[in-house]
N, C-alpha and C positions, 0 to 999 in steps of 0.2 A: 865450639857447639855445642858438648857436652859440658862445657862452665853455668850456660841457662838451662839445660835438668837439674842442676845441681842448683840453683839458687832456687829453679821450682821447687825442690824436693822439702829446703828446708824456712821455706816461706811455710806459713801461720794458713792456711787458704783456705778454712772450714773459717774462720771468723770471718774472714773479706768476701769471703761468696756472701755469707750472711748478710753481712750492713750494707756488698752490693745490692742484694734481693730489698732490704727495706727501704733503703732508699727507691730503688725503685717503684718499688708495694706505695709508697708517699707520694708519690709525681703520678702516679696512676692515676692512686683516688681523687687527688688535687685532682688534675685534665679531667674524673669524672664526674666529679663536681661541680663544677662551672660546666661542662656541658650542660648538666640536667638543668643551669638555673638561667642558662642562656634560654630557652626561650618560653618560662618564666618569665625574665626583665619583660620581653619585649611583649608580651599574651600582658604585664600588670595583675599579673593573681603574688602579692603581698604577702598573703598567710601562708600559699603555696612555700612561698620561697622565704618566708623568714622559720618554715622550719622544714626544706633542706636544709638550710644553710643549721640549724643548731642537730639537725640528725647528721648531716656532712661533716659538720667541729669535731662530734663522739667521735664516728667513725676514724675520718683523717687521726685523732689523737690516741685512738684503740690502734691503727696501725703504725702510727710511730712507739710508741710504746707497747709494748704484745707486750710482757709482762703483768702489767697493770691491771690486765685485764684475766688473765691467770690467777691472782692475788682474786680477784673476784665472784672467780667463779668457784676459788678453793670457803672464801668465804659465803657462800651462798651454797654448799656441800655441806660444808661444816656446821650452819643455824636448819639442813633440813636433815641433815642427819642425829642431830645434837636430842631434835624435836621427839625422831621416832626409839630414840631409848628410854 
């Protein structure tokens, strides 16, 4: 039993938890988009369907690549602060 605790202490559990949370968030984002799309398909609201697909694709991209969103935010901040100087 003490060996199990020893193995747990040696693991880099912080990165494992981060990857697990990101994989769960990705699955939840995809499920949310699908749940929103089902009534739009049944009601034949094609323009709303296309808009939801585009926004959903962007949201899923940022859930899977959170560093990209951080880079975009830094770029916008640099544009704003350089303009104020």
